[in-house]
N, C-alpha and C positions, 0 to 999 in steps of 0.2 A: 455717216452714221455708223459705218463698219469700224472706221478709223477710231471714232470716239469709243465705241466699245472695247476694241483693242487696247488703247492707251488705258481705259479703266480697268480691264483685267490685268495689264502689265503692272499697273500700280497697286493693285490689290495683291498680285503675286509677289511683288517688290516688298510690300509692306508685311506680307506673311513670312517671307524669307528673312527679312531684317529682324522680326519678332522672334522667329525661331533661333536666329543666331544670338540674340541677347539671352534668351532662356539658356541655350546650350553653353554660353559662357559663364552663366552663373552656376548651372549645375556642374560644369566640369571644373569649378574652382574648389570645390570640396574635395576632389579627387586629384589634385595638382601634386607635383612632386614635392612641394613644400608641406604637405599634409603629413603629419605624424600621429599614428594611431596610438591610443591610450594604451599602456602596457597592462596586461593582466596584474591584478593585486598579488603581491609575492604571498605565498603561504606562510603563516605564523609558525615560528619554529616550536616544536613540541617541548613543554616545560620539562626539565629534568628534575628528577627527584634527588633531593640533596639529604644525604645521610649525615647526620652531626658526627663529628668525630668524637670518639670516646677517649676521654684522657686515660692514659695508662695509671698504674699504680703510682703512689707517692714515693721518691726515692727515699730509701733508709740507709742512713749512714751506718756502716757495721761498728760494732763495738770493737775495742781492743781485746785481743785474746785474754788479757790479764784480768778483764772487768767481767768476764762470763764465769760464774762460779760453777765448779764441778757438780754434775748431776749424779746424786748418790740415791736417786729414787729407784726402788726395785719393785716390779710388779709382783704382787703376790700371785702364787700359783693357783690357789682356790678361786672359784668365780664369785665369792662373796665379796662384796664391796665394803669396805670398813669406813666408817664415819670419822672425820677428822677429830683430832684430840680435842679441839676447841668445843665440841658439843658432849664431851665426856664430863659433864659438870651439871648440877643443878641450876636452873634458870629462874631469876627473881623477876616477875612480871610486873612488880609495883604494889604500892600501898595506897588505898583510895578510901576517902571518908564520904558517908552518906548518912542520911536520916531516914533513909527508905526502910520499910518493914521486911520487904523482900528483895531478892535480885534474881534475875533471870540471866542465864548464861547460855549462849549458843556459840557451837564449835564446829569445825569442819577441817578436812584435810587442806593444808595451807598452799601446797604446791601441786605437783603431779600426784594424782591418785594412784598409790602404789602400795597399798595395804598396810598402812600404818595402824596400830592397835594401841590403846590406852586403857589405864585404870583411873577412876575419878575418886577422889576424897573430898569430904568437907569435914572440917575440924576433925582431922585424922580417922574419921569413919569412912568406910568404903560404901560409895553409894551406886557404883557400877564397876563390875570387876573386869569386864572385857569388852570394849567397844571398837568396832571397826570404823576408821575415818573414811568418808567418801567425800563427793563433791557438794553434798547438800547440808546445811545446818541442821545439827542434832540439838536439843533444848533440854534444859533442867532448870528447876525453881529452887532457890535456897531461901529457907526462912531465916533471916539475919538475926543473931543474937546481940545483945547490948555489948558492945566492945568489939574485940578482934573476932573476924570470921576468916578462916583459911581455907582455900580451895586449891588441892594439888591435883596436876595431871601427870601421871607416871607412864613413861614409855615403856610398853610391853615388846616392842620391836622396832625396827627402823624401816620396815617395807623393803621395797626392791630398790628404791633410791634413799640411802640415808642422808641426813638423820631422820628421826621422827619429827615431821612438821605438822603444825596446825595453825589456823587463824582462828581467834576468838573474840566475842563481844560480851560485855557485861551491861545490862540494864537495870535501873532501879524500878520500883512499883508504878511509877508514872511514866515509864517509856523512855527516860532520859538515858543517854549513853553515859556510863561510868567509866569503862574501859574498852579500849580496842587494840588488840596487839597479835603477836604471834609467837610461838615457841619453835626451837630447834634444839632438840636434845637427843642424846644417845640412849640406847636400851638400858633400862634399870635406873634412869635419871628422872628428876621431877621438874615441871614447871609450875610456880607457885605464885598465886595472887592473893593479897591480903585486902579485906573490905573491913574498914573500922566503922561501925554503926555508932552514930552519936547519940 
């Protein structure tokens, strides 16, 4: 009976030993020399900000020396800027036809507000002796006579930036635009619009 128990215990011990070896073999297989660890994920390189290249100025071919006229312009010694000869004349702003009984004229400085002043005539009669032009429209109404009606704007000065400049608009009694234009005149000259009432 003792021998049987010994044999049985030996068999159990052997079984447990073999079982341990099997498990040991499986667990050691993961850590064998053939095992390669997964390398850590490489860090993504930082994006470099790309500055677009700015093209240089276009190449300009030089003119031949004979093609360049001699500059005879002389800067005046005074600080007063003189308007070009092109503005030393009266300016015709056009002739327009209408059946309207009245015309509404609105006008303002046409460029840089620089202190331009004008005198206004309707049919050769002064209706405003001295008007300072600014950035806002000034308005006057004209009762149109049958036939020709003449409106003159005389430049009393040229402001700080010559010439005397203004933009103007003329509307009929129904609010329809008759004329829209601008003048550029030197001191003492006139810009004239003619409205023919039919």
